[in-house]
C-alpha positions in Angstrom: 5.7 -8.0 3.4 5.0 -11.5 1.7 5.1 -11.7 -2.1 3.2 -14.5 -2.8 3.2 -13.7 -6.8 5.7 -11.2 -8.2 4.3 -11.1 -12.0 5.8 -8.2 -13.5 2.8 -8.9 -16.0 -0.3 -7.4 -14.0 -1.5 -4.5 -15.1 0.7 -3.2 -17.1 -0.2 -2.2 -20.4 -3.4 -0.7 -18.5 -0.7 1.8 -16.4 1.0 2.8 -19.1 -2.0 3.5 -21.5 -3.1 5.9 -18.1 -4.8 5.6 -14.7 -8.5 4.4 -15.7 -7.6 0.9 -13.7 -6.1 3.1 -10.6 -9.0 5.8 -9.7 -11.2 5.7 -6.7 -13.6 3.4 -5.7 -14.5 -0.1 -4.5 -11.7 -2.5 -5.2 -13.0 -5.8 -6.9 -11.8 -9.9 -6.4 -11.9 -10.0 -10.4 -7.9 -8.6 -10.8 -7.3 -11.0 -13.5 -3.6 -12.3 -13.5 -1.3 -13.8 -16.1 -3.7 -15.4 -19.5 -1.6 -19.1 -20.0 -3.9 -19.3 -23.2 -2.2 -17.8 -25.8 2.1 -16.3 -25.8 2.4 -14.4 -22.4 3.6 -10.7 -23.3 7.5 -10.8 -23.9 9.2 -9.9 -20.7 11.8 -7.7 -22.0 9.4 -5.4 -23.4 7.1 -5.5 -20.5 10.2 -4.3 -18.4 10.1 -1.0 -20.3 6.8 -0.4 -20.3 7.9 -0.3 -16.4 10.1 1.8 -16.9 8.4 4.2 -19.0 5.4 4.2 -17.0 7.7 5.7 -13.8 10.8 6.5 -15.5 12.7 4.8 -14.0 16.0 6.3 -14.1 19.5 5.6 -11.5 20.1 8.9 -9.8 23.6 10.2 -8.5 24.1 6.9 -5.6 23.0 4.7 -8.1 19.8 4.4 -6.7 16.3 3.7 -8.9 13.9 6.6 -8.7 10.3 7.2 -9.6 9.7 10.4 -11.9 7.8 13.5 -11.0 6.5 13.8 -14.8 6.1 10.0 -15.0 2.7 8.9 -16.1 3.0 6.8 -12.9 3.3 10.3 -10.9 0.4 11.6 -12.9 -1.8 8.7 -12.1 -0.9 9.0 -8.1 -2.1 13.1 -8.5 -5.6 12.4 -9.9 -5.5 9.4 -6.8 -4.4 12.3 -4.1 -6.9 14.8 -5.7 -9.9 13.0 -5.3 -8.8 11.4 -1.8 -8.5 15.1 -0.5 -11.9 16.3 -1.8 -13.4 13.1 -0.6 -11.8 13.2 2.7 -13.0 16.7 3.8 -16.7 15.9 3.0 -16.1 12.5 5.1 -14.3 14.4 7.9 -17.0 17.2 8.3 -20.1 14.7 7.9 -18.6 12.6 10.5 -17.9 15.3 12.9 -21.7 16.4 12.4 -22.7 13.1 13.4 -20.5 13.0 16.3 -18.5 10.1 14.9 -14.7 9.3 14.6 -13.3 9.4 11.0 -9.9 6.7 10.4 -8.0 6.7 7.0 -6.2 3.8 6.8 -3.0 2.9 5.0 -1.0 0.2 3.7 2.7 0.9 4.0 4.9 -0.9 0.8 4.5 1.2 -2.4 1.6 2.8 -0.5 3.8 5.1 1.6 7.1 3.7 0.8 8.4 3.2 -3.1 10.2 -0.3 -3.6 10.9 0.5 -7.5 15.0 0.3 -6.8 14.8 -3.3 -4.9 12.8 -4.2 -7.4 14.7 -3.0 -10.5 18.0 -4.1 -8.6 16.3 -8.0 -8.1 14.9 -8.4 -11.3 11.3 -8.1 -10.0 12.1 -11.2 -8.1 11.4 -11.3 -4.3 14.0 -12.7 -1.7 13.2 -13.1 2.0 16.5 -12.1 3.0 17.7 -9.3 0.3 14.3 -7.8 1.2 14.4 -7.6 4.8 18.2 -6.1 4.3 16.9 -3.7 1.8 13.5 -2.5 4.6 16.0 -2.4 7.1 18.0 0.4 5.5 14.9 2.6 6.4 16.1 4.6 2.9 13.2 4.2 0.5 12.1 7.3 -0.9 7.9 7.9 -0.5 5.7 7.2 -2.9 4.7 10.9 -4.7 2.1 12.5 -2.8 1.7 10.0 0.5 3.3 11.4 3.1 1.6 14.9 1.9 -2.1 13.0 1.7 -1.3 11.4 5.7 -0.6 15.2 6.8 -3.9 16.0 5.2 -6.0 13.4 6.8 -4.2 14.5 9.9 -5.2 17.9 9.8 -8.7 17.5 8.3 -9.2 16.0 12.2 -9.0 12.3 10.9 -7.0 9.8 12.8 -4.4 7.8 10.6 -3.7 4.2 11.1 -1.4 1.8 9.5 -2.0 -1.8 8.0 1.1 -3.5 6.8 2.2 -7.0 5.7 5.7 -5.9 7.3 6.5 -7.7 10.1 6.7 -6.7 14.1 10.8 -6.9 13.2 10.5 -4.0 11.1 8.5 -1.7 13.1 11.6 0.4 14.0 12.8 0.8 9.9 9.5 1.2 9.2 9.1 4.3 11.4 12.2 5.9 10.8 11.8 5.5 7.1 8.1 6.9 7.2 9.9 9.9 9.3 12.4 10.5 7.0 9.0 10.9 3.8 7.7 13.3 6.5 4.9 11.2 7.1 5.6 11.6 11.1 1.8 10.9 11.8 0.3 8.3 14.7 3.5 6.3 14.3 3.1 3.7 17.5 2.5 0.8 17.8 -1.3 2.1 19.2 -1.8 3.4 15.3 0.5 1.0 12.8 -0.3 -2.5 12.8 1.9 -5.1 11.7 2.0 -8.7 11.3 3.3 -10.7 14.7 3.3 -14.2 13.7 4.6 -15.6 17.3 1.8 -13.5 19.1 -0.8 -12.6 17.2 -3.8 -10.4 18.6 -6.7 -12.1 19.7 -9.0 -10.4 17.0 -7.2 -12.5 14.6 -8.1 -15.6 16.2 -10.0 -17.4 14.1 -6.7 -17.8 11.5 -3.8 -16.8 14.0 -2.4 -18.3 17.6 0.7 -17.7 19.0 2.8 -19.5 16.8 0.6 -20.4 14.3 -0.7 -18.3 11.6 -3.0 -19.3 9.1 -4.5 -15.9 7.9 -4.6 -14.9 3.5 -3.1 -11.1 2.9 -7.3 -10.5 3.1 -8.1 -12.1 6.7 -5.2 -10.6 8.4 -5.9 -6.7 6.5 -9.8 -6.9 7.0 -9.3 -8.4 10.6 -7.4 -5.7 11.3 -9.9 -3.1 10.0 -12.6 -4.7 11.7 -10.9 -4.5 14.8 -10.3 -0.3 14.9 -13.9 0.2 14.0 -15.2 -2.1 16.3 -13.0 -2.5 19.1 -11.4 0.7 18.9 -15.2 3.1 18.0 -13.6 4.4 14.1 -15.7 4.9 11.6 -13.0 3.8 8.6 -13.6 6.6 5.4 -10.9 5.5 3.4 -8.4 3.5 2.9 -5.2 2.9 0.7 -3.2 0.1 -1.3 -1.9 -1.0 -3.9 -3.0 -4.3 -3.9 -6.3 -5.6 -4.2 -5.9 -7.8 -1.3 -4.9 -4.4 1.2 -8.4 -3.4 0.4 -11.0 -6.6 0.1 -13.0 -7.4 2.7 -15.0 -4.8 4.0 -14.8 -2.2 6.9 -14.0 0.6 4.8 -16.6 3.1 3.2 -14.6 3.8 0.3 -11.2 2.7 -1.0 -8.7 3.4 -3.4 -6.1 1.6 -5.7 -2.7 2.6 -5.9 -0.8 1.5 -9.2 1.9 -0.7 -9.1 2.5 -3.0 -12.2 5.7 -5.2 -11.0 3.9 -7.6 -8.2 1.1 -9.2 -7.2 0.0 -9.9 -3.8 -3.3 -12.3 -3.4 
């Protein structure tokens, strides 16, 4: 995952207030960034708000975890409940019409929680420390994520993954997803990761071998277009913690999960 902007100020106040901005529905391109026309929110208070929202606490091993009773967990539960009801309806409708329904999941902070990395490195990003963290393959699952993946599969909906992780991080991603119980379709035909050295032909408008100019939206929407146009699936729902995971079409419904710690444009 290339975290092009790490802005802890994004949406935190709204997150603490509740899940209104994080529910189901189409994502918009209008997510705001920091307002530089007045004094910014105090960063010390902002970190406290983030910790309150997640219910952040270090476990016995010193790993920062979110609380299952936190506002964050409650927001996720509301999203998951809506998503399950919708997946049931969409699956039944698709099967009646002889269509192949699918769901698409981002991975980082949609399925695997990176809160410990954010806290440990004070909400900053470094490609080396991030790669080391990912390759440990021991991130906890986002609350309800593995259950939602399993739920979709049991409803007869094909599960795909569309992640900004690199091809070199595939084995770690697979291992970690297995650990949290999201052991569904973890093969290369269902898990799409960035391969800048040998990009797929369906991204040829922005990527050729050795040259990658795709934005996050181009990469992710281009992959969803491939799933629909080339593989023949109807993506009934797309899940992500960033608007760039969701923008660009090729999904009947989008679900924005809460993430107050960084913003990927």
